[in-house]
N, C-alpha and C positions, 0 to 999 in steps of 0.2 A: 940016466938019472943022476942028479947032483944033490948034495946035502947043503941046505941053506943055513940051518942053525942046529947046533948040537948041545948047547948049554944055555940055561937061563939063570941069571944071577938075581936073586931078590934081596933088596936092601930093606930091612924092617924099620930102620930109623932114618928119618930125613928131616930137614928143616925147610919149611915152606914159608915164603914171605908173600902174603896176600895183601890186597888193597884193604883199606880200612872199611869195616862194615860187612865184609864178606861172611864172617862167621855168623853174624846176626841174620843175614839173608838166608844162610843155610838152615839155621834153626827155624826160622819162619816157614821156609819151604817144607821142611820135614814135618812140622806141626800141621801143615795144610794137607798132607798126604793121609789117606785112610789106611791105618795099619791092619784093618780087617778085610781089605780088598784082596781078591785073588790076583790082581795085577799090581806088581811092585816095581818101582824104578830101581835100576842098578846102574849107577853112573858115577863117574869121577869128576863131574862138572865143577864141584865146589872144592876139589882137592887138587894136589899136583897130579898131573897125568903120568902115572907110572904103573908098572905091572902090579906092584904091591897094593896100591890104592884101588885099582880096578878089581883085583881079586877080592879084597876086603869088602868092597861095596857089593859085589856079586854074591859073596857068601852071606852078607847081611840080608839082602833081598831074598835069597833062597830060604834062609831061616824064617823070615817073616811069612813067606808063602807056605812053608811047611806047617807053621803054626795055624794059619788060616785053614788049610786043608784038613788038619786034624780035628777042627771044630765042625766040619761038614758031615 
């Protein structure tokens, strides 16, 4: 057996340069999603693809799902 990775470094701060209008598209997409659904998207499509953004999006989706399940 071999070790492929032993350390993950997370950078909480970064600067992302996106195309004009991307933030507005993200807001429109998020408004179109049902916050009361048991199915929540966890994606870093609208952000820079990094471990930190993926983790943050996953945590946000899990939090929304937990809130919905608490109401059931």
